[in-house]
C-alpha positions as CSV (number, residue, x, y, z in Angstrom):
1,X,99.2,119.9,80.0
2,X,102.0,121.4,81.8
3,X,104.3,119.0,83.2
4,X,104.0,120.2,86.7
5,X,101.9,122.6,88.5
6,X,103.2,126.4,88.4
7,X,102.0,129.0,90.6
8,X,100.7,131.7,88.3
9,X,100.4,135.3,89.0
10,X,101.5,134.8,92.4
11,X,100.7,137.0,95.3
12,X,103.9,137.9,97.0
13,X,102.1,140.6,99.0
14,X,99.9,138.4,101.0
15,X,102.0,135.3,100.5
16,X,105.6,136.5,100.1
17,X,106.9,132.9,100.5
18,X,104.9,130.7,98.6
19,X,102.6,133.4,96.4
20,X,99.8,130.8,97.0
21,X,96.3,132.4,98.1
22,X,92.8,130.5,98.1
23,X,92.6,131.4,94.6
24,X,95.6,129.4,93.8
25,X,94.3,126.5,95.8
26,X,91.2,126.3,93.4
27,X,93.7,126.7,90.3
28,X,95.6,123.7,91.8
29,X,92.9,121.7,92.5
30,X,91.5,122.0,89.0
31,X,94.9,121.4,87.6
32,X,95.5,118.1,89.4
33,X,91.8,117.0,88.6
34,X,92.4,117.8,84.9
35,X,95.3,115.4,84.8
36,X,93.1,112.6,86.7
37,X,90.3,113.1,84.3
38,X,92.3,111.9,81.3
39,X,91.3,108.6,82.7
40,X,87.6,109.2,82.4
41,X,86.6,108.3,79.1
42,X,83.0,109.9,79.1
43,X,80.7,111.3,81.5
44,X,79.2,108.0,82.2
45,X,82.5,106.2,82.8
46,X,84.5,105.6,86.2
47,X,87.9,106.5,86.5
48,X,90.1,104.0,84.8
49,X,93.3,104.4,86.3
50,X,96.3,101.7,85.1
51,X,97.1,98.9,87.1
52,X,100.7,99.3,88.8
53,X,103.5,97.1,89.7
54,X,103.5,93.9,91.9
55,X,103.1,95.6,95.3
56,X,100.2,97.5,94.7
57,X,96.6,96.2,94.4
58,X,94.7,94.9,92.3
59,X,96.6,92.3,90.5
60,X,95.5,91.0,87.4
61,X,94.4,87.4,88.9
62,X,92.6,89.2,91.8
63,X,88.9,88.7,92.4
64,X,86.3,91.2,91.0
65,X,85.7,93.2,94.2
66,X,89.4,94.2,94.4
67,X,88.8,96.1,91.1
68,X,85.5,97.7,92.3
69,X,87.6,98.6,95.1
70,X,90.3,100.3,92.8
71,X,87.2,102.1,91.2
72,X,85.7,103.3,94.5
73,X,88.7,104.5,96.1
74,X,89.7,106.5,92.8
75,X,86.0,108.1,92.9
76,X,86.3,108.9,96.6
77,X,89.6,109.9,96.8
78,X,89.5,112.4,94.0
79,X,86.5,113.8,95.6
80,X,89.0,115.3,98.1
81,X,89.8,117.7,95.3
82,X,86.3,117.7,93.7
83,X,84.4,118.0,96.7
84,X,85.7,121.3,97.8
85,X,86.1,122.4,94.3
86,X,82.2,122.1,93.8
87,X,81.6,123.7,97.1
88,X,83.1,126.9,96.0
89,X,82.5,126.7,92.3
90,X,79.0,124.8,92.2
91,X,79.2,124.5,88.1
92,X,82.8,123.9,87.9
93,X,83.7,121.6,84.9
94,X,86.7,119.7,84.2
95,X,87.7,118.4,80.7
96,X,84.2,119.6,79.8
97,X,82.6,117.2,82.4
98,X,80.4,119.2,85.0
99,X,82.0,117.7,88.3
100,X,78.7,117.9,90.5
101,X,76.8,115.9,87.8
102,X,79.7,113.5,87.5
103,X,80.1,112.5,91.1
104,X,76.5,112.2,91.9
105,X,76.1,109.9,89.0
106,X,78.8,108.0,89.7
107,X,78.5,107.6,93.5
108,X,74.6,106.6,92.8
109,X,76.1,103.9,90.4
110,X,78.4,102.5,92.6
111,X,76.4,102.7,95.7
112,X,73.2,101.4,94.6
113,X,73.1,97.4,94.3
114,X,72.5,95.8,91.0
115,X,74.2,98.2,89.0
116,X,77.0,96.9,86.9
117,X,79.6,99.2,88.7
118,X,78.0,98.4,92.3
119,X,80.2,97.7,95.2
120,X,79.6,94.2,97.2
121,X,77.7,94.5,100.0
122,X,79.3,92.7,103.4
123,X,77.0,89.9,103.2
124,X,78.6,89.0,99.6
125,X,82.0,88.4,101.0
126,X,84.0,86.5,103.5
127,X,83.6,88.1,106.9
128,X,86.6,90.3,107.0
129,X,87.6,94.1,106.9
130,X,87.8,95.8,103.2
131,X,88.9,98.8,102.0
132,X,85.6,99.7,101.4
133,X,84.9,101.1,104.8
134,X,87.7,103.5,104.9
135,X,86.4,105.1,101.8
136,X,83.0,105.3,103.1
137,X,84.7,107.4,105.9
138,X,86.4,109.6,103.9
139,X,83.0,110.0,101.8
140,X,80.9,110.8,104.8
141,X,83.7,113.3,106.1
142,X,83.5,115.3,103.0
143,X,79.5,115.2,102.8
144,X,79.3,116.1,106.6
145,X,81.8,119.1,106.1
146,X,80.3,120.2,102.7
147,X,76.6,119.1,102.6
148,X,76.0,121.1,99.8
149,X,78.0,119.4,97.2
150,X,76.1,116.0,96.4
151,X,73.5,114.8,98.7
152,X,70.8,117.4,98.3
153,X,71.2,117.0,94.3
154,X,70.1,113.3,94.5
155,X,66.7,112.1,94.1
156,X,65.1,110.7,97.1
157,X,65.0,107.2,95.8
158,X,68.6,107.6,95.1
159,X,69.5,108.7,98.7
160,X,67.8,105.7,100.2
161,X,69.6,103.3,97.8
162,X,73.0,105.0,98.6
163,X,72.3,105.1,102.5
164,X,71.3,101.4,102.4
165,X,74.7,100.6,101.2
166,X,76.6,102.9,103.3
167,X,74.6,101.5,106.3
168,X,75.6,98.0,105.5
169,X,79.4,98.8,105.4
170,X,79.1,101.4,108.5
171,X,77.5,98.9,110.4
172,X,80.1,95.9,109.4
173,X,83.2,94.7,111.3
174,X,86.1,97.2,111.3
175,X,90.0,97.3,112.5
176,X,90.8,97.7,115.9
177,X,91.7,101.6,116.0
178,X,91.7,104.2,113.4
179,X,89.4,102.4,110.9
180,X,86.8,103.1,113.8
181,X,87.0,106.7,112.7
182,X,85.2,105.5,109.2
183,X,82.5,104.1,110.8
184,X,82.0,106.6,113.0
185,X,81.7,109.1,110.3
186,X,79.5,107.0,108.3
187,X,77.3,106.3,111.2
188,X,76.9,109.9,111.8
189,X,76.2,110.9,108.2
190,X,73.5,108.5,108.1
191,X,71.9,109.6,111.6
192,X,72.2,113.5,110.4
193,X,70.2,112.7,107.4
194,X,67.4,110.8,109.2
195,X,68.3,107.3,108.6
196,X,68.2,104.6,111.6
197,X,71.4,103.5,113.1
198,X,72.6,101.5,115.8
199,X,73.4,104.1,118.5
200,X,75.1,101.8,121.0
201,X,77.8,100.7,118.2
202,X,78.3,104.4,117.3
203,X,79.0,105.5,121.0
204,X,81.2,102.1,121.4
205,X,83.5,103.0,118.5
206,X,83.8,106.5,120.0
207,X,85.0,105.5,123.3
208,X,87.3,103.0,121.9
209,X,88.7,105.8,119.5
210,X,89.1,108.1,123.1
211,X,90.9,105.2,124.8
212,X,93.6,105.3,122.3
213,X,94.8,108.9,123.3
214,X,98.1,108.7,124.9
215,X,98.8,112.4,125.5
216,X,100.2,115.6,123.8
217,X,97.3,115.1,121.2
218,X,98.8,111.8,120.2
219,X,96.9,108.4,119.6
220,X,98.3,105.0,119.5
221,X,97.8,103.4,116.2
222,X,100.1,100.5,115.1
223,X,102.8,102.7,116.4
224,X,102.5,106.6,116.5
225,X,102.6,108.1,113.2
226,X,100.9,110.7,110.8
227,X,97.6,108.6,111.1
228,X,97.3,110.2,114.6
229,X,97.2,113.6,113.0
230,X,95.2,113.0,109.8
231,X,92.7,110.8,111.3
232,X,92.4,111.2,115.1
233,X,92.6,115.2,114.8
234,X,91.4,116.3,111.3
235,X,88.5,113.4,111.0
236,X,87.4,113.7,114.3
237,X,87.5,117.5,114.4
238,X,85.3,117.7,111.3
239,X,83.1,115.2,113.3
240,X,82.9,117.4,116.2
241,X,81.6,120.5,114.2
242,X,79.4,118.8,112.2
243,X,77.9,116.1,114.3
244,X,79.6,115.5,117.7
245,X,79.2,119.2,119.3
246,X,75.2,118.6,118.7
247,X,74.7,114.7,119.6
248,X,78.1,113.7,122.0
249,X,79.4,117.2,123.4
250,X,81.3,115.6,126.2
251,X,83.2,113.3,123.9
252,X,83.5,116.2,121.3
253,X,85.0,118.4,124.1
254,X,87.6,115.4,124.9
255,X,88.5,115.3,121.3
256,X,88.8,119.2,121.3
257,X,91.2,119.3,123.9
258,X,93.6,116.8,122.3
259,X,93.4,118.4,119.1
260,X,94.2,121.7,121.0
261,X,97.4,120.1,122.4
262,X,98.8,118.7,119.1
263,X,98.6,122.2,117.6
264,X,101.2,123.0,120.1
265,X,103.9,120.9,118.2
266,X,102.3,120.6,114.7
267,X,104.3,123.3,113.0
268,X,107.6,121.9,114.1
269,X,106.8,118.7,111.9
270,X,107.5,120.7,108.8
271,X,110.8,122.4,107.3
272,X,111.1,125.9,107.2
273,X,110.0,126.1,103.6
274,X,106.8,123.5,104.4
275,X,108.5,120.5,103.3
276,X,106.9,117.3,105.2
277,X,109.0,114.3,106.2
278,X,109.0,111.0,104.5
279,X,108.1,109.0,107.9
280,X,105.7,106.2,109.0
281,X,103.8,104.3,106.6
282,X,101.1,105.1,103.9
283,X,104.0,107.7,102.4
284,X,102.1,108.0,99.2
285,X,99.5,110.1,101.3
286,X,102.5,112.7,101.6
287,X,100.6,115.9,102.4
288,X,97.6,114.4,104.3
289,X,98.9,115.6,107.6
290,X,99.1,119.2,106.6
291,X,95.4,119.0,106.5
292,X,95.6,119.7,110.5
293,X,96.6,123.2,109.5
294,X,93.5,124.5,108.2
295,X,91.5,122.3,110.7
296,X,93.2,124.3,113.4
297,X,90.9,127.3,112.3
298,X,87.8,124.8,112.8
299,X,88.5,124.5,116.4
300,X,86.3,126.4,119.0
301,X,89.1,126.7,121.5
302,X,92.3,128.9,121.0
303,X,94.8,127.2,119.8
304,X,98.2,129.7,119.4
305,X,98.8,128.7,115.8
306,X,99.7,131.4,113.6
307,X,97.5,131.6,110.5
308,X,100.2,133.0,108.0
309,X,102.7,130.4,109.0
310,X,100.0,127.7,108.9
311,X,99.0,128.6,105.3
312,X,102.6,129.1,104.5
313,X,103.4,125.4,106.0
314,X,100.3,124.0,104.0
315,X,101.2,125.6,100.8
316,X,104.8,124.8,101.0
317,X,104.0,121.0,101.6
318,X,101.8,121.0,98.7
319,X,104.4,122.5,96.0
320,X,107.2,120.4,97.4
321,X,105.3,117.6,95.3
322,X,103.0,119.4,92.8
323,X,105.9,121.5,91.0
324,X,108.1,118.2,90.4
325,X,107.8,116.5,87.1
326,X,108.7,113.1,88.7
327,X,105.8,113.4,91.2
328,X,103.4,112.3,88.3
329,X,102.9,108.9,86.7
330,X,100.1,108.1,84.1
331,X,99.1,111.7,84.5
332,X,98.6,111.4,88.3
333,X,100.1,111.4,91.9
334,X,102.9,108.3,91.7
335,X,102.8,105.5,94.2
336,X,106.1,106.4,96.2
337,X,107.2,109.4,97.3
338,X,108.8,111.5,94.7
339,X,108.3,109.1,92.1
340,X,107.0,105.7,91.1
341,X,108.9,103.4,93.4
342,X,107.2,100.3,94.6
343,X,109.5,99.6,97.2
344,X,108.1,101.9,99.5
345,X,104.7,101.1,98.9
346,X,102.1,99.0,101.1
347,X,100.1,96.2,99.8
348,X,96.9,97.7,100.7
349,X,97.6,100.8,98.2
350,X,96.4,101.1,94.4
351,X,97.0,103.6,91.8
352,X,94.4,106.1,93.2
353,X,95.7,105.8,97.0
354,X,98.0,109.1,96.7
355,X,95.0,111.3,96.2
356,X,94.4,111.4,99.8
357,X,97.3,113.6,99.6
358,X,94.9,116.1,98.7
359,X,93.0,116.2,102.2
360,X,94.5,119.9,103.1
361,X,92.2,121.0,100.3
362,X,89.4,120.8,102.9
363,X,90.7,124.5,103.5
364,X,88.4,125.5,101.0
365,X,85.6,124.8,103.4
366,X,87.1,127.8,105.4
367,X,85.0,131.2,104.5
368,X,87.2,133.5,102.4
369,X,87.4,135.8,105.4
370,X,89.0,133.2,107.6
371,X,92.4,134.2,108.8
372,X,93.6,130.8,107.2
373,X,93.2,132.8,104.2
374,X,93.5,136.5,105.3
375,X,96.7,136.5,107.2
376,X,99.8,137.4,105.5
377,X,102.4,134.5,105.2
378,X,105.3,134.2,107.6
379,X,107.8,131.9,108.9
380,X,106.9,131.8,112.5
381,X,109.4,130.5,114.8
382,X,112.0,130.1,112.2
383,X,112.7,133.7,111.8
384,X,114.2,133.6,115.6
385,X,116.0,130.7,115.3
386,X,118.9,131.6,113.3
387,X,121.9,129.2,113.1
388,X,120.7,127.4,116.4
389,X,118.5,124.3,116.8
390,X,115.3,123.8,118.4
391,X,114.1,120.5,119.9
392,X,110.6,119.6,121.2
393,X,110.3,116.5,123.2
394,X,107.1,114.7,123.1
395,X,107.1,112.3,126.0
396,X,104.0,110.4,125.4
397,X,104.7,109.3,121.8
398,X,108.3,109.2,122.4
399,X,109.1,111.5,119.5
400,X,111.7,114.2,119.7
401,X,111.2,116.9,117.2
402,X,114.2,119.1,115.8
403,X,114.3,122.0,113.8
404,X,117.8,123.0,112.4
405,X,117.9,127.0,111.8
406,X,121.2,126.5,110.2
407,X,119.7,124.4,107.3
408,X,116.0,125.1,107.5
409,X,115.4,121.3,107.8
410,X,113.4,119.4,110.4
411,X,113.7,116.0,112.0
412,X,111.7,113.6,113.6
413,X,113.6,111.3,116.2
414,X,111.5,108.4,116.9
415,X,111.7,106.6,120.2
416,X,109.0,104.2,120.5
417,X,108.9,101.7,117.4
418,X,107.6,98.2,117.8
419,X,109.1,96.3,114.8
420,X,111.8,96.4,112.1
421,X,110.2,98.9,109.3
422,X,112.3,101.6,107.7
423,X,109.1,103.8,107.9
424,X,109.6,103.9,111.5
425,X,113.0,102.3,112.7
426,X,115.4,104.7,111.5
427,X,117.4,106.7,113.6
428,X,116.1,110.1,112.5
429,X,114.1,111.4,109.6
430,X,114.9,114.4,107.8
431,X,112.4,116.6,105.8
432,X,115.1,117.1,103.1
433,X,116.8,113.8,103.2
434,X,114.3,111.3,102.7
435,X,114.8,107.9,104.2
436,X,116.3,105.1,102.2
437,X,115.1,101.2,102.1
438,X,117.2,99.0,104.1
439,X,120.4,97.2,102.6
440,X,121.0,93.7,103.8
441,X,124.8,93.9,102.9
442,X,125.3,96.7,105.3
443,X,125.4,100.4,105.2
444,X,121.8,101.1,105.7
445,X,121.1,104.8,105.7
446,X,120.6,106.2,109.2
447,X,120.4,102.7,110.6
448,X,122.5,100.5,112.8
449,X,123.2,97.4,110.7
450,X,124.1,94.4,112.4
451,X,125.6,90.9,111.4
452,X,126.2,88.0,113.7
453,X,129.7,86.6,113.1
454,X,129.0,84.0,115.8
455,X,129.7,80.7,114.2
456,X,126.9,79.0,115.9
457,X,124.6,81.6,114.9
458,X,124.7,82.5,111.2
459,X,121.0,82.6,110.7
460,X,120.2,84.9,113.9
461,X,118.3,82.2,115.6
462,X,120.4,81.7,118.8
463,X,117.5,79.7,120.6
464,X,119.0,76.7,119.2
465,X,122.3,76.8,120.8
466,X,121.6,77.8,124.5
467,X,122.8,75.1,126.6
468,X,122.4,72.3,123.8
469,X,125.3,73.1,122.1
470,X,123.7,72.8,118.7
471,X,124.6,75.0,115.6
472,X,122.3,76.0,112.8
473,X,123.7,75.8,109.3
474,X,126.8,77.3,110.4
475,X,129.3,76.5,107.6
476,X,130.3,80.2,107.0
477,X,129.0,83.7,108.4
478,X,129.5,85.1,105.1
479,X,126.0,84.6,103.8
480,X,124.2,86.1,106.8
481,X,122.3,89.3,106.1
482,X,122.7,92.2,107.9
483,X,119.7,92.9,110.1
484,X,118.3,96.3,111.8
485,X,116.8,97.2,115.3
486,X,113.8,95.0,115.9
487,X,112.3,97.8,118.2
488,X,113.2,101.0,119.9
489,X,112.8,102.0,123.4
490,X,112.5,105.7,124.5
491,X,114.5,106.6,127.8
492,X,113.8,110.1,128.1
493,X,116.1,113.4,127.8
494,X,118.2,114.3,130.6
495,X,120.5,117.1,131.0
496,X,120.3,117.8,127.2
497,X,120.7,114.3,126.0
498,X,118.3,112.1,124.2
499,X,118.4,108.4,125.5
500,X,117.0,105.6,123.4
501,X,117.7,102.0,122.8
502,X,117.8,100.0,119.7
503,X,117.1,96.4,120.3
504,X,119.1,94.3,117.7
505,X,117.2,91.0,118.6
506,X,113.6,90.6,120.4
507,X,113.3,88.6,123.6
508,X,113.4,86.0,124.8
509,X,115.7,84.4,122.7
510,X,118.6,87.3,122.8
511,X,119.2,87.7,126.6
512,X,120.4,91.0,126.9
513,X,123.0,90.7,124.5
514,X,122.0,92.7,121.4
515,X,121.5,96.1,122.4
516,X,122.6,99.4,121.6
517,X,122.4,102.3,123.8
518,X,121.8,105.5,122.0
519,X,122.5,109.0,123.1
520,X,122.2,111.7,121.1
521,X,123.4,115.4,121.4
522,X,121.5,118.1,118.9
523,X,124.1,120.6,117.4
524,X,123.4,123.0,114.5
525,X,122.8,121.0,111.5
526,X,123.3,117.6,112.8
527,X,123.9,115.4,115.8
528,X,126.7,114.2,118.0
529,X,126.0,110.3,118.9
530,X,127.7,108.7,121.9
531,X,126.2,104.9,121.4
532,X,127.4,102.1,123.7
533,X,127.4,98.8,122.0
534,X,126.2,95.7,124.2
535,X,126.8,93.3,121.7
536,X,127.7,89.9,123.5
537,X,129.3,87.7,120.5
538,X,131.1,88.1,117.4
539,X,129.6,90.8,115.0
540,X,130.0,93.2,112.4
541,X,128.3,96.7,112.7
542,X,127.4,99.6,110.4
543,X,126.1,103.1,110.9
544,X,124.9,104.9,107.8
545,X,124.2,108.6,107.1
546,X,121.4,110.2,105.1
547,X,121.7,108.9,101.4
548,X,122.3,111.4,98.8
549,X,120.6,110.9,95.4
550,X,122.1,110.5,92.3
551,X,120.0,113.2,90.3
552,X,119.8,112.8,86.6
553,X,122.3,109.8,87.3
554,X,125.1,112.2,88.7
555,X,127.0,110.6,91.7
556,X,127.9,112.2,95.0
557,X,131.3,113.7,95.3
558,X,132.9,112.1,98.2
559,X,136.0,113.0,100.1
560,X,137.7,111.5,103.0
561,X,139.7,113.0,105.8
562,X,141.6,111.5,109.1
563,X,143.8,112.9,112.1
564,X,144.8,111.6,115.0
565,X,141.3,112.3,116.9
566,X,138.9,111.4,113.9
567,X,138.5,109.8,110.7
568,X,135.8,110.9,108.5
569,X,134.0,111.6,105.2
570,X,131.9,114.3,103.1
571,X,129.4,113.7,100.4
572,X,127.9,116.2,98.2
573,X,125.2,116.9,95.5
574,X,123.8,120.0,94.3
575,X,122.1,121.6,97.3
576,X,122.9,119.1,99.7
577,X,125.7,117.6,101.7
578,X,126.7,115.4,104.4
579,X,129.6,114.7,106.7
580,X,130.1,111.6,108.9
581,X,133.1,111.9,111.6
582,X,134.1,109.0,113.6
583,X,135.8,109.9,116.6
584,X,135.9,106.4,118.8
585,X,134.4,103.1,118.4
586,X,134.8,102.3,114.8
587,X,137.2,100.8,112.3
588,X,136.4,103.5,109.6
589,X,134.4,105.5,107.4
590,X,133.6,104.2,104.0
591,X,131.0,104.9,101.0
592,X,128.4,102.6,99.3
593,X,126.3,103.1,96.0
594,X,123.0,101.6,96.8
595,X,120.4,100.6,94.1
596,X,116.6,100.9,93.9
597,X,116.5,102.5,97.8
598,X,116.3,106.2,97.4
599,X,113.0,108.1,97.4
600,X,114.3,110.4,94.7
601,X,116.7,108.5,92.3
602,X,117.6,104.7,91.2
603,X,121.1,105.1,92.8
604,X,122.3,107.2,95.7
605,X,125.6,107.3,97.7
606,X,125.6,106.4,101.6
607,X,128.5,107.4,103.9
608,X,128.7,104.9,106.9
609,X,131.1,103.8,109.9
610,X,132.0,100.3,110.2
611,X,133.6,98.1,112.6
612,X,134.3,94.4,113.1
613,X,134.8,92.5,116.4
614,X,136.0,88.9,116.2
615,X,136.5,87.9,120.1
616,X,134.4,85.6,121.3
617,X,133.5,87.7,124.2
618,X,133.8,91.3,122.6
619,X,133.8,94.1,125.1
620,X,131.4,97.0,125.4
621,X,132.5,100.2,123.6
622,X,131.4,104.1,122.8
623,X,130.7,104.6,119.4
624,X,131.1,108.3,119.2
625,X,130.3,109.8,116.0
626,X,129.4,113.2,114.5
627,X,126.4,113.3,111.7
628,X,126.1,116.8,109.9
629,X,124.0,118.0,106.9
630,X,123.6,120.8,104.8
631,X,121.3,122.3,102.4
632,X,123.6,124.6,100.0
633,X,126.8,124.1,98.2
634,X,129.1,126.0,100.3
635,X,132.3,123.8,101.3
636,X,132.7,122.6,105.0
637,X,135.1,124.7,107.3
638,X,137.7,122.8,109.2
639,X,136.0,124.0,112.4
640,X,132.5,122.8,111.0
641,X,134.3,119.1,110.8
642,X,135.5,119.3,114.3
643,X,132.3,119.7,116.6
644,X,134.3,117.9,119.5
645,X,137.1,119.5,121.1
646,X,137.6,117.2,124.2
647,X,136.2,113.6,125.0
648,X,137.0,111.5,127.8
649,X,135.5,108.5,129.0
650,X,135.3,106.7,132.6
651,X,135.0,102.9,132.5
652,X,133.0,103.0,135.8
653,X,131.6,106.5,137.2
654,X,130.5,107.4,140.6
655,X,126.5,107.4,139.1
656,X,127.0,103.9,138.4
657,X,127.2,104.4,134.9
658,X,129.3,101.9,132.9
659,X,131.3,103.8,130.0
660,X,130.3,107.3,131.1
661,X,131.6,110.1,128.5
662,X,132.1,113.9,128.9
663,X,132.4,116.0,125.9
664,X,133.5,119.5,125.5
665,X,132.3,120.8,122.0
666,X,134.2,123.2,119.7
667,X,131.3,126.0,120.8
668,X,132.0,125.7,124.5
669,X,129.4,123.5,125.6
670,X,129.7,120.6,127.7
671,X,127.8,117.2,127.8
672,X,127.7,114.2,130.1
673,X,126.3,111.1,128.9
674,X,125.5,108.9,131.5
675,X,124.1,105.3,130.9
676,X,123.4,104.7,134.5
677,X,119.8,102.6,135.1
678,X,119.3,103.3,131.6
679,X,117.2,99.8,131.2
680,X,115.0,100.9,134.0
681,X,114.0,104.0,132.1
682,X,112.8,102.5,128.9
683,X,109.3,103.0,127.6
684,X,107.7,101.7,124.3
C-alpha cells in the first residue's frame, strides 16, 4: 500500500493544474477504500475501525448503542465512496470483496431488527436525538441520487425490513435546523419507493428548512458555516432532482434559487490551488463543502460557475489531503485536519466521521460527458488577479471573502459569531495558514487575547463588585487566564474598510467596557488593522498572527526590526512566512512557541503584539498593525515591511467619530477609519 495517494498518468492536457480526470477520481476512491477495507476481516464482517482518544466517541465504558453507532457511521460514510464506485463499476471489488454484495449484506444486517449487528430503534432508547438520524440522511441521499447501487438488489422482504427501521428513525425527533434535512431525505426515500409516511411531517420539515435561509444562498445553522453549503445546498439540491421537483415543485424552486446565489461566491472560498480553509466546526470533514462544485452541474438554472475551474478546485481540495502521509492514521483519514490531533475534534465525531469528506465523489453521478468532466481545467478569476487582492462581502451571513493574488491564498473574515470558539472566533482564516487552538497564556494566533488586571476582578466576574464593592478571589491577577472574544458583530463595509466588533465579555455584566472595535483594510498579501480598544479597567492584551508549524521539528526563523515609526518581526518556515508590524497602540512585538495547538505540527511559532495598561481608567487607544503573509521563500523587502507611509489620528472628528484615523499607504491609496455610530450598525 502506498503511503499516500499519487496521481498516476496525469492528464495535463485536460487537467493542466492537477492532472485529475474522471478516471483518477475512480482510482482515488479505490485507493482510499483499499486502506479502509484493511479493517474488514471478511465479507461478512462490519468495519472495525480502532477506537481513538478521549475526545471522540465511543469511549470504552459507553453503552452498546454507541458502538453500533460507530459501526453504522463507518458503513454509511464509506458508502460515500463505495456508492459512486458501484454506480460507475457495478462489479467493482476492493481487496477481493465485491462492494455491491458487501454493502447490501451489511445494510440489511444493521437495519433488520434482531440481527446481532442491528441498530436500536428509537423506542429502545431514551427520547433524544441520536447519530443514527444523521447517517440515515446520508444513506438516503446516496440511494436517491444513485438508485441503481443497492436497493434493486435486495429481496422484497429485505427491503421491507430495512424500510421499517428507516421509517422509525425518519419519523423520530430531530434537532432544530440542519438535521431536519436528514429526516426529509429519509422520508422522501421511503415515499419514492412506495412506503407510507407522514406527509404533513415531511412538509413541516421542509418549511422549517426554508425558514433558515438568510440571504446570498446562506442558511443559519448554529452560526454561519460550511453546513450551509454541504447540507443546505448539496443535500437539498440532490433532493430537488430526485424527489422535490416532482412532489414539491414550489419548495424545490425556492431551494434552486438559493443554490444559484451561493454559486456566485463559492469559488472564492478556495485558494488558487484548490486548498480549502480550516474554518467552522467538524473540520475533520475537510472537503465536504467541495461537493457543491459538482452539484452546480445538477442545477436546472444557469449558475455561471465555470466547469473547468470547478473541477480544478474540487480536485485540488482532495489532493490537499490525500497526497499527505500525515493525513492517514490507522490506514484511514485521521481525526483532525492534517493529522490525528484530538484537540481540534468535537465529541460527536468517531474514527469513521472523516469519510464524510468524500461527499465530492457524488461527481461520479454526473455523466462522463458532463461539462464538469470534459472542460479543460483553468484558474478562473485568479488568472486576472495578478498581485492584487479581491474581496467579496456577504452581508447576510456577515462574511468577507478575500482572495490574495500575490500569495494564492483565500481568507474568510467572519462577522457574526455567537460564542468563543476558535472554529469561528478568529479574526481571519487562511487556506494556507490553518488556525491554532487558543492559548490561555496569551499570544493566541489570529485573535485578541484579553486578561483583566483589575484587582477586583481576577476571575472575570465583574457582576460581583458592581455597587457592592465585593471582590472575588483577588489575591493576585497573575493566575487569571487570558480570554478571547465572546462574540463578534458585523458592522458593514464603508469606504473600503471592513468594520466589526469583538465583544470580550458578554452582556449584561460587562456594561460596554469590554469592546474592541475592529477596522480592516485589505492589502496585497495581508491586512492593515486600525482597531480601537474600549477596555474600561486595568488589562493586558495580545494580538497574534498566523501560527507557523515546526515541520519535522524545525522551528521558525524569527527576525525583529524597529525604527521611529514601527516595531515589528518576521517569521519563516520553508514555503511560508509572516510579518507583524506595530505602528501604534502597542508596547512591542514578541514571539511564543506553542505546543499542541497547531493543525500541522506539535509545536509552532506565533508572532504577537502585546500591551499592558494598569491605570484604573485606561484611555481608548487605536492599535494600528500590519499583518502580512507570503507563500514563498523570498526575503521581505523594506517596502513590503513599510505598507503605511502616513498615519494621523483625530481625537474627535467632525463626523462625531472618536479617534478617527487617516492613512496613506505606500502604494498611494488613502483610507479613513471612522467609528461614528458604530454600535448602532452592529448585526449578529
